[in-house]
C-alpha positions in Angstrom: 0.0 0.0 -0.3 1.2 3.6 -0.8 0.0 6.1 1.3 -0.7 9.9 0.5 -1.9 12.7 2.3 -4.7 14.9 1.2 -2.0 17.4 -0.5 -0.3 14.5 -2.1 -3.6 13.1 -3.5 -4.5 16.5 -4.9 -1.0 16.6 -6.7 -1.2 13.4 -8.1 -4.9 14.1 -9.5 -3.6 17.6 -10.7 -0.9 15.4 -12.8 -2.6 12.5 -13.7 -6.4 12.9 -14.0 -7.5 14.6 -17.1 -10.8 14.3 -19.0 -12.4 12.0 -16.4 -9.7 9.5 -17.0 -6.6 8.3 -14.3 -3.1 8.0 -16.5 -2.2 5.4 -14.3 1.3 4.7 -15.9 1.9 8.1 -15.2 0.9 7.5 -11.6 3.2 4.5 -11.6 5.8 6.3 -12.9 5.4 9.4 -10.6 5.3 7.1 -7.1 7.6 4.6 -8.5 5.3 1.4 -8.4 6.5 -2.2 -9.6 4.9 -3.2 -13.0 2.6 -5.9 -11.3 0.7 -2.9 -9.6 -2.0 -1.8 -12.0 -2.6 1.5 -9.8 -6.4 0.9 -10.6 -7.8 1.5 -6.9 -7.6 4.3 -4.5 -8.7 3.6 -0.8 -9.2 6.3 1.8 -8.8 6.3 5.5 -9.3 9.1 7.9 -6.9 10.5 10.7 -8.6 9.7 13.7 -5.9 11.4 16.3 -3.1 13.8 16.0 0.2 12.2 14.5 3.3 13.3 13.0 3.5 10.9 9.8 6.6 10.4 8.2 7.0 12.0 4.7 9.6 10.9 1.8 10.2 11.3 -1.5 10.1 8.7 -3.9 13.0 8.1 -5.5 14.1 6.6 -9.2 13.6 2.6 -9.1 14.5 0.1 -11.9 12.9 -3.2 -12.8 12.8 -5.9 -15.4 9.8 -6.8 -17.1 8.8 -8.8 -20.1 5.5 -8.8 -22.1 4.2 -12.1 -23.6 1.4 -12.5 -26.0 0.7 -15.6 -28.1 2.3 -14.3 -31.1 4.8 -12.1 -29.5 7.2 -11.6 -26.5 10.0 -9.0 -26.0 12.2 -10.6 -23.5 13.3 -8.9 -20.3 13.2 -5.1 -21.1 14.5 -2.5 -18.2 12.1 0.0 -17.2 13.1 3.3 -15.6 10.5 5.1 -13.2 11.5 8.7 -12.5 9.5 9.0 -9.5 9.5 12.2 -7.5 6.0 12.0 -5.7 5.7 11.9 -2.1 4.5 9.1 0.3 3.5 9.4 4.2 3.8 6.4 6.6 0.9 7.4 9.1 0.3 5.4 12.5 -2.3 2.7 11.6 -3.5 2.7 15.2 -4.6 6.6 14.6 -6.2 6.0 11.5 -9.9 4.6 10.4 -10.0 1.5 8.2 -9.7 1.9 4.8 -12.6 2.0 2.5 -12.8 2.4 -1.5 -13.0 5.8 -2.7 -16.2 6.3 -4.6 -15.7 7.4 -8.2 -12.0 6.1 -8.7 -10.6 3.6 -10.5 
């Protein structure tokens, strides 16, 4: 799970939500999400008690991926994700249960 605070979510939405659609590949690059993460769900939790969440900047990441179809394969390719997004680490004892955000991918 990758956590964003309200400001981080607004930043991601301003960059990667256009014309009613999410740019999932853009989000994956910004947050350096692994290739198997589809970036297709947004869940929310409410802060239930004051806390200091640790904030970090997502660094550049690399991974090896391969694409295969019945008639085509790429073999292993290197992918570089530039990162640059912000991630927080909240205290789970001070947040509500996680629920799906209505109207999101």
